[in-house]
Backbone as numpy.savetxt, mean C-alpha at the origin, in Angstrom:
# Nx Ny Nz CAx CAy CAz Cx Cy Cz
26.14 0.20 -49.60 25.50 -0.26 -48.39 25.45 0.84 -47.34
26.49 1.65 -47.26 26.46 2.73 -46.29 25.43 3.78 -46.65
25.15 3.95 -47.95 24.12 4.89 -48.37 22.74 4.40 -47.96
22.52 3.09 -47.97 21.24 2.53 -47.57 20.96 2.81 -46.10
21.99 2.73 -45.30 21.80 2.98 -43.86 21.42 4.43 -43.59
21.99 5.31 -44.36 21.71 6.74 -44.15 20.30 7.11 -44.57
19.76 6.43 -45.55 18.45 6.81 -46.07 17.31 6.06 -45.41
17.62 5.06 -44.60 16.55 4.31 -43.95 15.91 5.18 -42.86
14.62 5.13 -42.76 13.91 5.89 -41.76 13.29 4.93 -40.75
13.30 5.35 -39.54 12.66 4.54 -38.50 11.22 5.02 -38.36
10.29 4.10 -38.46 8.89 4.46 -38.29 8.35 3.70 -37.09
7.57 4.39 -36.32 6.96 3.78 -35.15 5.47 3.65 -35.39
4.97 2.47 -35.16 3.55 2.25 -35.31 2.81 2.71 -34.06
1.53 2.66 -34.13 0.68 3.09 -33.02 0.95 2.22 -31.78
1.12 0.93 -31.97 1.39 0.03 -30.86 2.69 0.36 -30.16
3.70 0.70 -30.94 5.00 1.06 -30.35 4.88 2.33 -29.53
4.14 3.31 -30.05 3.96 4.56 -29.32 3.19 4.34 -28.02
2.20 3.48 -28.06 1.44 3.17 -26.85 2.34 2.48 -25.83
3.15 1.56 -26.31 4.09 0.86 -25.42 5.07 1.83 -24.78
5.60 2.75 -25.55 6.52 3.75 -25.00 5.81 4.61 -23.97
4.59 5.01 -24.26 3.83 5.84 -23.31 3.58 5.08 -22.01
3.26 3.80 -22.10 3.03 3.00 -20.90 4.31 2.87 -20.07
5.44 2.67 -20.74 6.71 2.56 -20.02 7.03 3.87 -19.32
6.86 4.98 -20.01 7.13 6.29 -19.41 6.20 6.52 -18.22
4.92 6.19 -18.39 3.96 6.38 -17.31 4.29 5.50 -16.12
4.71 4.27 -16.37 5.04 3.35 -15.28 6.22 3.85 -14.48
7.26 4.30 -15.15 8.46 4.71 -14.46 8.38 6.12 -13.89
7.49 6.95 -14.38 7.36 8.30 -13.82 6.55 8.28 -12.53
5.68 7.29 -12.36 4.88 7.06 -11.15 4.22 8.34 -10.63
3.34 8.95 -11.42 2.70 10.19 -10.97 1.76 9.93 -9.79
1.88 10.74 -8.76 0.99 10.66 -7.61 1.26 9.49 -6.69
2.29 8.73 -6.95 2.56 7.55 -6.14 3.10 7.93 -4.76
3.79 9.06 -4.67 4.31 9.52 -3.38 3.20 9.77 -2.38
2.12 10.41 -2.84 0.97 10.67 -1.96 0.34 9.37 -1.50
0.22 8.43 -2.41 -0.36 7.13 -2.08 0.49 6.40 -1.06
1.81 6.45 -1.24 2.71 5.78 -0.30 2.60 6.40 1.10
2.47 7.73 1.17 2.30 8.39 2.47 0.98 7.99 3.13
-0.07 7.90 2.34 -1.36 7.50 2.89 -1.31 6.06 3.42
-0.68 5.18 2.67 -0.57 3.78 3.10 0.25 3.70 4.38
1.32 4.47 4.46 2.16 4.48 5.66 1.35 4.97 6.87
0.54 6.01 6.66 -0.31 6.52 7.73 -1.35 5.49 8.17
-1.93 4.79 7.20 -2.91 3.76 7.53 -2.28 2.62 8.30
-1.08 2.24 7.93 -0.38 1.16 8.65 -0.12 1.59 10.09
0.25 2.84 10.27 0.49 3.35 11.61 -0.80 3.32 12.42
-1.90 3.74 11.81 -3.20 3.73 12.49 -3.61 2.31 12.87
-3.37 1.36 11.97 -3.71 -0.04 12.25 -2.89 -0.55 13.43
-1.62 -0.18 13.48 -0.77 -0.58 14.60 -1.29 -0.04 15.92
-1.71 1.22 15.91 -2.27 1.82 17.13 -3.56 1.12 17.54
-4.39 0.79 16.56 -5.64 0.09 16.86 -5.38 -1.28 17.46
-4.38 -1.98 16.95 -4.04 -3.30 17.49 -3.61 -3.19 18.95
-2.80 -2.18 19.25 -2.37 -1.97 20.64 -3.57 -1.67 21.53
-4.47 -0.83 21.04 -5.66 -0.49 21.80 -6.53 -1.72 22.05
-6.66 -2.55 21.07 -7.45 -3.79 21.21 -6.83 -4.70 22.26
-5.50 -4.80 22.24 -4.82 -5.64 23.22 -5.06 -5.13 24.64
-5.00 -3.81 24.83 -5.25 -3.22 26.15 -6.68 -3.50 26.59
-7.63 -3.32 25.69 -9.03 -3.55 26.02 -9.28 -5.02 26.33
-8.64 -5.91 25.60 -8.79 -7.34 25.85 -8.31 -7.68 27.26
-7.17 -7.11 27.65 -6.65 -7.34 29.01 -7.62 -6.80 30.06
-8.17 -5.63 29.82 -9.13 -5.04 30.76 -10.37 -5.91 30.88
-10.84 -6.46 29.77 -12.01 -7.34 29.80 -11.72 -8.59 30.61
-10.52 -9.15 30.42 -10.15 -10.35 31.18 -10.12 -10.05 32.68
-9.59 -8.89 33.06 -9.55 -8.51 34.47 -10.96 -8.37 35.02
-11.83 -7.71 34.25 -13.22 -7.52 34.70 -13.94 -8.87 34.80
-13.71 -9.76 33.85 -14.33 -11.08 33.92 -13.88 -11.83 35.17
-12.61 -11.70 35.49 -12.09 -12.33 36.71 -12.76 -11.78 37.95
-12.96 -10.47 37.99 -13.61 -9.84 39.14 -15.07 -10.28 39.25
-15.76 -10.38 38.12 -17.16 -10.80 38.13 -17.26 -12.25 38.62
-16.39 -13.10 38.12 -16.41 -14.50 38.54 -16.08 -14.62 40.03
-15.17 -13.82 40.53 -14.82 -13.85 41.95 -16.00 -13.35 42.78
-16.68 -12.32 42.32 -17.84 -11.79 43.04 -18.97 -12.82 43.08
-19.18 -13.55 41.99 -20.22 -14.59 41.96 -19.84 -15.72 42.91
-18.57 -16.05 42.98 -18.11 -17.13 43.83 -18.26 -16.75 45.31
-18.11 -15.47 45.66 -18.22 -15.00 47.04 -19.66 -14.95 47.52
-20.62 -14.93 46.62 -22.03 -14.82 47.00 -22.50 -16.06 47.63
């Protein structure tokens, strides 16, 4: 029985090799660092845009109040 174990060969089929390649590719994550930096930059830009929108919304409300007050004074 011990001789049988020594002479047995492990063979990998095409499917097994593809599966191994996919696992290696998934865990090596090539180029993912660049993508993560870009996403982080985009999130930062979106945050800045939201703040800018809030400021502009406040300015519009102030201007609308002034216009309504001017119409009321006429």
